C-alpha positions in Angstrom: 9.0 -13.0 39.8 7.5 -15.2 37.9 8.6 -19.2 37.4 8.9 -20.0 32.9 9.6 -23.6 32.0 11.7 -23.1 29.3 10.9 -25.4 26.4 12.8 -26.5 23.1 11.4 -27.0 20.1 12.8 -27.6 16.8 10.5 -27.6 14.0 10.7 -28.0 10.1 8.6 -25.1 8.6 8.4 -24.1 5.1 8.8 -20.2 3.8 5.1 -18.9 4.0 5.1 -20.1 7.6 8.5 -18.6 8.6 7.3 -15.3 7.0 4.2 -15.3 8.8 6.2 -15.9 11.8 8.4 -13.4 11.2 5.1 -10.6 11.0 3.4 -11.6 14.0 6.5 -11.5 16.1 7.2 -8.2 14.6 3.4 -7.4 15.3 3.2 -8.8 18.6 6.1 -6.7 19.9 5.1 -3.5 18.5 1.3 -4.2 20.0 0.2 -4.2 16.4 -3.2 -6.2 16.2 -3.7 -7.9 12.6 -6.3 -10.1 11.1 -5.1 -13.8 9.6 -5.9 -12.0 6.2 -4.1 -9.2 6.9 -0.8 -11.6 7.7 -1.6 -13.7 5.0 -1.7 -10.5 2.5 1.1 -9.2 4.1 3.2 -12.4 3.5 2.1 -12.6 -0.2 3.8 -9.0 -0.2 7.3 -10.1 1.5 7.3 -12.8 -1.5 6.3 -10.3 -4.1 8.0 -6.6 -2.9 7.3 -3.1 -5.1 3.7 -4.4 -6.7 1.8 -2.3 -8.3 -1.4 -1.9 -6.1 -4.1 -3.1 -8.9 -2.2 -6.1 -9.7 -1.5 -6.9 -6.1 -5.2 -6.8 -5.6 -6.0 -8.5 -8.4 -3.3 -11.5 -7.0 -5.0 -11.7 -3.1 -8.8 -12.3 -4.7 -6.9 -15.2 -6.9 -4.8 -16.7 -4.2 -8.4 -16.3 -2.3 -7.0 -14.0 0.7 -9.9 -11.6 0.0 -13.2 -11.7 -2.1 -13.1 -9.0 -3.8 -10.1 -6.8 -5.0 -12.3 -3.8 -2.9 -11.3 -5.8 -0.1 -7.9 -5.9 -0.5 -8.1 -2.4 -1.4 -9.2 -1.6 2.5 -6.9 -4.2 3.7 -4.0 -1.9 2.2 -5.2 1.0 3.3 -5.4 -0.3 6.6 -2.0 -1.9 6.7 -0.8 1.7 5.5 -2.7 3.9 8.9 -1.0 0.9 11.0 2.4 1.4 9.4 3.4 -1.9 8.1 3.4 -1.0 4.1 4.5 2.4 2.4 2.8 3.4 -0.7 5.5 4.2 -2.9 6.4 5.7 -6.9 4.1 8.1 -9.2 0.5 8.5 -7.6 1.2 5.9 -4.7 1.0 3.2 -7.2 3.6 0.5 -5.6 3.5 -0.9 -2.6 6.0 -2.4 -0.3 6.8 -3.2 3.5 7.5 -0.6 5.7 11.6 -0.9 6.0 11.4 -2.0 9.6 9.5 -5.0 8.8 11.1 -5.6 5.6 14.4 -5.8 7.4 12.5 -8.1 10.0 11.9 -10.3 7.2 15.5 -12.1 5.7 14.7 -15.1 3.6 15.9 -16.9 0.8 14.6 -19.6 -1.7 
């Protein structure tokens, strides 16, 4: 059995870092590997639920998370394959966080 030191650490962090921490923790325990840009866009989606894909891709380029809307679409497809997001609505034009991940992320402004 390994010996582990217990560390108590209290920090005040903003809402963005809290959301990213929850996403990272979820992905760690589910053994899902995500990049920093994937983490950024999942956090943006958590703050803007049920967005249309084209508008969300434009938002991601405006936030400088991705350089082009096509890069954002590629990341969205990759996240859907990893089961982190779900495409909903007619013609699957709206994206939301997967229910499992969405239930993990709870925050209030």
